Each structure stands twice: as C-alpha cells, then as structure tokens.
N, CA and C of each residue as an Amber inpcrd file, in Angstrom:
protein
   291
 -81.4290000  -6.2090000 103.3960000 -81.1720000  -5.5710000 104.6700000
 -82.4290000  -5.7090000 105.5330000 -82.2470000  -6.1730000 106.7450000
 -83.3880000  -6.3680000 107.6410000 -83.8650000  -5.0180000 108.1910000
 -85.0590000  -5.0280000 108.7320000 -85.6170000  -3.7990000 109.3230000
 -84.7780000  -3.3520000 110.5210000 -84.2320000  -4.3120000 111.2580000
 -83.3820000  -3.9600000 112.4000000 -82.0980000  -3.2820000 111.9260000
 -81.5170000  -3.7730000 110.8580000 -80.3180000  -3.1350000 110.3080000
 -80.6420000  -1.7340000 109.7780000 -81.7920000  -1.6040000 109.1300000
 -82.2170000  -0.2810000 108.6510000 -82.4190000   0.6720000 109.8300000
 -83.0180000   0.1450000 110.9170000 -83.2230000   0.9800000 112.0950000
 -81.8910000   1.4130000 112.6970000 -80.9410000   0.4910000 112.7860000
 -79.6250000   0.8570000 113.3180000 -78.9840000   1.9540000 112.4740000
 -79.1340000   1.8610000 111.1590000 -78.5460000   2.8600000 110.2700000
 -79.2070000   4.2280000 110.4520000 -80.5290000   4.2800000 110.4210000
 -81.2220000   5.5660000 110.5650000 -81.0190000   6.1170000 111.9730000
 -80.9040000   5.2530000 112.9610000 -80.6280000   5.6730000 114.3380000
 -79.2870000   6.4040000 114.4080000 -78.2640000   5.8530000 113.7580000
 -76.9400000   6.4940000 113.7540000 -76.9810000   7.8280000 113.0210000
 -77.6170000   7.8550000 111.8570000 -77.6720000   9.0900000 111.0620000
 -78.4410000  10.1710000 111.8140000 -79.5640000   9.8030000 112.4120000
 -80.3690000  10.7650000 113.1710000 -79.5690000  11.2680000 114.3740000
 -78.8490000  10.3770000 115.0300000 -78.0230000  10.7720000 116.1800000
 -76.9230000  11.7460000 115.7910000 -76.2930000  11.4930000 114.6620000
 -75.2460000  12.3960000 114.1760000 -75.8420000  13.7540000 113.8200000
 -77.0160000  13.7600000 113.1900000 -77.6470000  15.0370000 112.8400000
 -78.0170000  15.8250000 114.0950000 -78.4020000  15.1330000 115.1550000
 -78.7380000  15.7820000 116.4270000 -77.4960000  16.4380000 117.0260000
 -76.3760000  15.7230000 116.9900000 -75.1120000  16.2560000 117.5110000
 -74.6940000  17.4920000 116.7040000 -74.8060000  17.4020000 115.3860000
 -74.4510000  18.5430000 114.5300000 -75.3550000  19.7340000 114.8340000
 -76.6460000  19.4700000 115.0250000 -77.5920000  20.5450000 115.3330000
 -77.2300000  21.2250000 116.6530000 -76.9800000  20.4370000 117.6800000
 -76.7270000  20.9960000 119.0070000 -75.3520000  21.6500000 119.1240000
 -74.3300000  20.9730000 118.6390000 -72.9650000  21.4310000 118.8930000
 -72.3220000  22.2460000 117.7650000 -72.9550000  22.3060000 116.6030000
 -72.3920000  23.1130000 115.5140000 -73.3880000  24.1800000 115.0660000
 -74.5870000  23.7540000 114.6560000 -75.5540000  24.7100000 114.0900000
 -76.0520000  25.7170000 115.1260000 -76.3790000  25.2600000 116.3200000
 -76.9000000  26.1980000 117.3270000 -75.8410000  27.2120000 117.7680000
 -74.5960000  26.7940000 118.0290000 -73.5760000  27.8150000 118.3260000
 -73.3570000  28.7940000 117.1580000 -73.4410000  28.2800000 115.9290000
 -73.3050000  29.1820000 114.7860000 -74.4110000  30.2390000 114.7950000
 -75.6150000  29.8110000 115.1620000 -76.7400000  30.7500000 115.1880000
 -76.6230000  31.7370000 116.3500000 -76.4490000  31.2100000 117.5620000
 -76.5400000  32.0570000 118.7450000 -75.2440000  32.7770000 119.1000000
 -74.1020000  32.2350000 118.7290000 -72.8350000  32.8970000 119.0520000
 -72.2910000  33.7410000 117.9010000 -72.5780000  33.3140000 116.6730000
 -71.9810000  33.9830000 115.5340000 -73.0020000  34.6170000 114.5780000
 -74.2880000  34.5810000 114.9540000 -75.3090000  35.2470000 114.1640000
 -75.5210000  34.6550000 112.7740000 -75.4640000  33.3460000 112.6810000
 -75.6110000  32.6660000 111.3960000 -76.8400000  31.7530000 111.4600000
 -78.0620000  32.3250000 111.4050000 -79.2830000  31.5460000 111.6290000
 -79.5970000  30.5180000 110.5480000 -79.0240000  30.6530000 109.3770000
 -79.3100000  29.6900000 108.3150000 -78.8330000  28.2840000 108.6960000
 -77.8300000  28.2150000 109.5720000 -77.3020000  26.9120000 109.9900000
 -78.3870000  26.0680000 110.6520000 -79.1350000  26.6700000 111.5730000
 -80.1810000  25.9040000 112.2500000 -81.3620000  25.6200000 111.3350000
 -81.6070000  26.5080000 110.3880000 -82.7120000  26.2570000 109.4520000
 -82.4140000  25.0380000 108.5910000 -81.2060000  24.9560000 108.0700000
 -80.8470000  23.8370000 107.2000000 -80.7060000  22.5470000 107.9940000
 -79.8830000  22.5790000 109.0260000 -79.6470000  21.3600000 109.8140000
 -80.9150000  20.9450000 110.5460000 -81.6870000  21.9130000 111.0290000
 -82.9360000  21.5990000 111.7270000 -83.9430000  20.9010000 110.8300000
 -84.0380000  21.3570000 109.5810000 -84.9640000  20.7180000 108.6490000
 -84.5220000  19.2860000 108.3410000 -83.2360000  19.1100000 108.1030000
 -82.7140000  17.7620000 107.8310000 -82.9450000  16.8610000 109.0300000
 -82.6400000  17.3760000 110.2150000 -82.8360000  16.5800000 111.4320000
 -84.3150000  16.2290000 111.6280000 -85.1970000  17.1720000 111.3620000
 -86.6340000  16.9120000 111.4890000 -87.0970000  15.7850000 110.5850000
 -86.6400000  15.7890000 109.3550000 -86.9750000  14.6960000 108.4310000
 -86.4210000  13.3670000 108.9330000 -85.2190000  13.4080000 109.4810000
 -84.6190000  12.1770000 110.0070000 -85.3580000  11.6540000 111.2410000
 -85.9370000  12.5650000 112.0210000 -86.7360000  12.1280000 113.1830000
 -87.9590000  11.3460000 112.7070000 -88.6100000  11.8380000 111.6630000
 -89.7590000  11.1040000 111.1150000 -89.3340000   9.7490000 110.5620000
 -88.1820000   9.7040000 109.8890000 -87.6580000   8.4400000 109.3740000
 -87.3350000   7.4960000 110.5310000 -86.7860000   8.0370000 111.6120000
 -86.4780000   7.2500000 112.8110000 -87.7480000   6.6330000 113.3880000
 -88.7800000   7.4530000 113.5360000 -90.0290000   6.9480000 114.1240000
 -90.6620000   5.8610000 113.2540000 -90.6590000   6.0690000 111.9530000
 -91.1770000   5.0510000 111.0470000 -90.3650000   3.7590000 111.1770000
 -89.0460000   3.8980000 111.1630000 -88.1930000   2.7140000 111.1460000
 -88.2140000   1.9740000 112.4780000 -88.3790000   2.6820000 113.5800000
 -88.4330000   1.9700000 114.8680000 -89.7070000   1.1250000 114.9420000
 -90.7930000   1.6170000 114.3570000 -92.0280000   0.8220000 114.3500000
 -91.8940000  -0.4010000 113.4410000 -91.2150000  -0.2320000 112.3160000
 -90.9710000  -1.3750000 111.4280000 -90.0530000  -2.3980000 112.0990000
 -89.0170000  -1.9110000 112.7560000 -88.0930000  -2.8130000 113.4550000
 -88.7890000  -3.5020000 114.6230000 -89.7090000  -2.7880000 115.2850000
 -90.4600000  -3.3880000 116.3970000 -91.2260000  -4.6080000 115.9150000
 -91.8510000  -4.4840000 114.7440000 -92.6140000  -5.6140000 114.1970000
 -91.7050000  -6.8050000 113.8960000 -90.5900000  -6.5240000 113.2250000
 -89.7110000  -7.6120000 112.7900000 -88.8880000  -8.1920000 113.9290000
 -88.2950000  -7.3200000 114.7590000 -87.3800000  -7.7830000 115.8070000
 -88.0990000  -8.1500000 117.0920000 -89.3640000  -7.7810000 117.1880000
 -90.1340000  -8.1250000 118.3760000 -89.7920000  -7.2840000 119.5920000
 -89.4720000  -5.9960000 119.3860000 -89.2450000  -5.1160000 120.5270000
 -90.5150000  -5.0550000 121.3550000 -90.3680000  -4.9650000 122.6480000
 -91.5240000  -4.6900000 123.4960000 -91.8070000  -3.1900000 123.3960000
 -92.9660000  -2.7800000 123.8700000 -93.2690000  -1.3490000 123.8770000
 -92.3100000  -0.6210000 124.8150000 -91.8890000  -1.2970000 125.8780000
 -90.9320000  -0.7000000 126.8140000 -89.5980000  -0.4260000 126.1090000
 -89.1050000  -1.3930000 125.3480000 -87.8620000  -1.2040000 124.5900000
 -88.0230000  -0.0910000 123.5590000 -89.1390000  -0.1150000 122.8480000
 -89.3970000   0.9000000 121.8230000 -89.4010000   2.2930000 122.4440000
 -90.0600000   2.4440000 123.5780000 -90.0870000   3.7230000 124.2780000
 -88.7100000   4.1390000 124.7730000 -87.9490000   3.1560000 125.2700000
 -86.6020000   3.4400000 125.7710000 -85.6930000   3.9190000 124.6470000
 -85.7430000   3.2350000 123.5080000 -84.9150000   3.6360000 122.3590000
 -85.3330000   5.0150000 121.8460000 -86.6170000   5.2910000 121.8950000
 -87.1030000   6.5990000 121.4620000 -86.6390000   7.6900000 122.4310000
 -86.7170000   7.4270000 123.7220000 -86.2320000   8.3990000 124.7070000
 -84.7350000   8.6440000 124.5530000 -83.9820000   7.5870000 124.2920000
 -82.5430000   7.7510000 124.0980000 -82.2290000   8.6440000 122.9040000
 -83.1090000   8.6550000 121.9030000 -82.8700000   9.5050000 120.7360000
 -83.0010000  10.9860000 121.0820000 -83.6050000  11.3080000 122.2130000
 -83.7700000  12.6930000 122.6410000 -82.5900000  13.1910000 123.4700000
 -81.6640000  12.2980000 123.7880000 -80.4950000  12.6250000 124.5940000
 -79.2750000  12.6770000 123.6690000 -78.4660000  13.7400000 123.7610000
 -77.2580000  13.7540000 122.9350000 -76.4030000  12.5040000 123.1940000
 -75.9590000  11.8740000 122.1590000 -75.1620000  10.6440000 122.1760000
 -75.9610000   9.4130000 122.6030000 -77.2540000   9.5780000 122.8860000
 -78.0930000   8.4410000 123.2800000 -78.2610000   7.4250000 122.1690000
 -78.2720000   7.8830000 120.9350000 -78.4320000   6.9600000 119.8070000
 -77.2560000   6.0050000 119.6840000 -76.0860000   6.4480000 120.1350000
 -74.9190000   5.5700000 120.0740000 -75.0180000   4.4630000 121.1250000
 -75.6340000   4.7870000 122.2700000 -75.8940000   3.7600000 123.2740000
 -76.9510000   2.7770000 122.7650000 -77.9680000   3.2960000 122.0930000
 -78.9810000   2.4350000 121.4820000 -78.3280000   1.4680000 120.5040000
 -77.4210000   1.9680000 119.6840000 -76.7490000   1.1100000 118.7110000
 -75.9560000   0.0150000 119.4070000 -75.3220000   0.3500000 120.5180000
 -74.5760000  -0.6570000 121.2910000 -75.5190000  -1.7330000 121.8210000
 -76.6740000  -1.3240000 122.3300000 -77.6570000  -2.2930000 122.8310000
 -78.1870000  -3.1750000 121.7030000 -78.4370000  -2.5650000 120.5520000
 -78.9760000  -3.3280000 119.4170000 -77.9220000  -4.2790000 118.8380000
 -76.6660000  -3.8880000 118.8750000 -75.5970000  -4.7750000 118.4030000
 -75.5500000  -6.0320000 119.2660000 -75.6730000  -5.8640000 120.5790000
 -75.7240000  -7.0150000 121.4900000 -76.9440000  -7.8810000 121.2040000
 -78.0740000  -7.2210000 120.9440000 -79.3190000  -7.9400000 120.6700000
 -79.1790000  -8.7720000 119.3860000 -78.4950000  -8.2320000 118.3700000
 -78.3080000  -8.9580000 117.1160000 -77.3670000 -10.1480000 117.2950000
 -76.3670000 -10.0120000 118.1650000 -75.4310000 -11.1020000 118.4040000
 -76.1170000 -12.2550000 119.1170000 -76.9570000 -11.9310000 120.1020000
 -77.6220000 -12.9810000 120.8730000 -78.7980000 -13.6090000 120.1240000
 -79.2880000 -12.9140000 119.1170000 -80.4600000 -13.4240000 118.3720000
 -80.0780000 -14.5100000 117.3810000
C-alpha cells in the first residue's frame, strides 16, 4: 500500500470520527448529559488527528504534494465533511498520475 493510499484511508477514518464527534458525541453530552461520549470519541479522534498529520507528511514526500496542497488538505480536515472533498481531490490526482 502506497503512502498516498494510506493517507486516503486515515483521512477518511479521521473525517468520520470528526463527524461522529460533532453530530453524535457532542449532542449526547450537551443535550442529554452524557459526557463520557465526548471523552471516548474525543480521545479516539485526537489520536486519529496525530495519525493524519503523520500520514500527510509521509504522503507529501511520496506523492510530491506542494506545501500549499498539504496546507489545503490539512485545513479541509478542520471542516466537517472536508475530508471527503479531500478524498475526491486525491482520487482525481491518483487517476491522472
């Protein structure tokens, strides 16, 4: 598995964990008084963010991302559903490569 494929995979997993954190765990905490949801999902998401950052740097080396692309993909990871747009861009990049 190439570093770019690994990055696409961790990007999707991190994006899904972000969606779960925002749209499931946070409402459970703030609307229903279930704070353990954010503790568990938040910790998992935090670990995935570190994995994302590591993998984007590895993919940058192998795939030749510019710093602008790397920054753009990182910014997209901070936006809900942004990781899915990143995956779409990377799929196009893999087809043309």
